[in-house]
N, C-alpha and C positions, 0 to 999 in steps of 0.2 A: 634813612628809609623807615617808614612805619609799617610794621607787620601787625595789623589790627585784627585780622580774621584768621581763624583756624585754616591751616593749609597754605597760607601765603609764605613765600620763600624769597631769599635773596642770596646771591653768591657773596662769600666773604673773601674769595681770592687769596692771593699770596700775602702773608703778613709775618711779622716777627713776634707779635704779641697781640692777644685779644684780652680785653678787659670786660668781664661780665659783671654788671652792677644791678642789684635788686634793692629797691627803695620802698619804704612804706612809713606812714605816720600812724596807722591804725594801732590801737593798744592790743597787740598780739605778738606772740613769740614765733614769728615766721623764721624759717631757716632756708638759706640758699644751699643747694647741693648739686653735685654733678655725678651721675652714674656714667660709666663708660664701658665700651667694648673695643679692644684693640683688634688689629687685623689678624691676629692669631686666635681670636675668640676669648681672650682673657677679659674678665669683667671686674670692675671695682667701683669704689665710691669715694668721693672727696666730700667731706661734710665737717661739721663742728667737732666731731670726735676723731677725725683723721684729716688734718688740714692740707695734706699733699706736699709736693715738692716741685719747685720750678726747674731745678737743675738736673733732676733725675725723674725717671718714669713715675708718675704719669704726666709730668711737665705741666701741672696745674696746681694752684694753691689758693686756698680760701683765706680771707683776711681775718676772720674770727666770728664771734657770735654776738649779735645785737638783739635788742628787744626782749632780753631775758626777763622772765616774770611778767610778760604781757605789758611791757612799758611802751607807751606811745611816744610820739615825737619824730625827730628826723633820724630814722633808723636806716642803715645801709650796710649791706654785706657785699663784698667784692671778691671775685675770683679771677685770677690771671691765668691765662693759658699761653705757654711759650712755644709749644710744638704740637702739631696734629698729625705729623707724618705717620706715626704708628697707629693712630686711632681710626677706627671705622665709624663709630658713633660716639658722640658725647650728648647726654640727655641732661638738660638744665631743669632742675626740680625745685619746688618750694613746698615745704610742709609746715603745718601749724603744730609746733612741738607739743603743746599741752593737749591738743585734740588727738594727736597720734597716740600719746600715752594712754588716753582714755578710750580710744577707738570711736570717738564721737565725730560728727560732721564739723567741718571747719567754717571759718568766717570769711572765706574768699569773696563771696558775693557782697559782703559788707566792708571789704577792705579796699585799699588803694595801692596794692602791690604793682610796681612797674619794673620792667626788666629792660636793660639796654646792653647791647653788645657793641663795643667800640674797638676798631682795629687801630694799629699804630700809625695809620695814615689819617686818622681822625674821622673815618666813616663810622656813622652810628646807625644801628639797627634797633629800633624800639619795638618790643614785643608786648602786646596787650593780651591778657588772659581772656579768652573768648570761649567760655564754657559755662553752661548752667548746671553742669553735673555736680552732684553732691560729692563730698570727699574731704579728706584732710591732707591729701598729697596732690599737688598739681604738677604735671609735666608742662612746663611753659614753652620750651623750645628744644629742638633737636639740631645739633650740628652734625650734618651728614657728610662724611668724607669717604663714602664707599664707592663713589663714581670716579671717573678719570679726569674730570674737569675742575677739580678742586673742591674745597669744602663749601657747603651752603648752609644757611640757617633757616629753619622752618618753624613757623608758629604752630606748635603741636596742640596746645590747649586741650588737655584732658585731665580728668580728676579720678582719683580712686581713694579707697579707705584702708588704712592700716591700723592695727592695734599693737603698738610697740614697734621699735626699730630694731628688730633682731636679725633679720636676714635680708641680704641684698636681693635674693630671688623674689621676695615680695614686691620690691620696687620694680624689678624687671617685669614681673607679671602685670603691673599697672601700665608700664610703658608699652607692653605688647598687646594690651586689650584691643 
């Protein structure tokens, strides 16, 4: 299912594993990350500096860091999620590393970033960034597990600007704008 517009959503239902893949060929050092809030209010971040753990909380892990030094080509970063039971929200983010360091606007409008979320049954949800907002951090999608009917993925499509990656709260502020 394609989630091309901001606000579109789809149920991801029961699964053993989700694979979130972000691909791009643009010459930019984009980074896939996931901020989360568990059902007890604990917040955290899985990103290139803290790759996560599939077997222990937060039950998500990032493959690594691609596109370093603004290299173009077939760049892909993948995050696996093996358990959402304890999570209330998982926010899938992309930032432009060099632009975040400088506090400068990103190249999202000139990029070809694509995001897909695939469950272990082979169902694919493709999310298109649908924002004209300037910024160097983009909230691509939200996995909302706060309701009683199981998790759903939402095209969140919003952008914000950071200068440096120093505090999780700065990302949470962008998410909550």
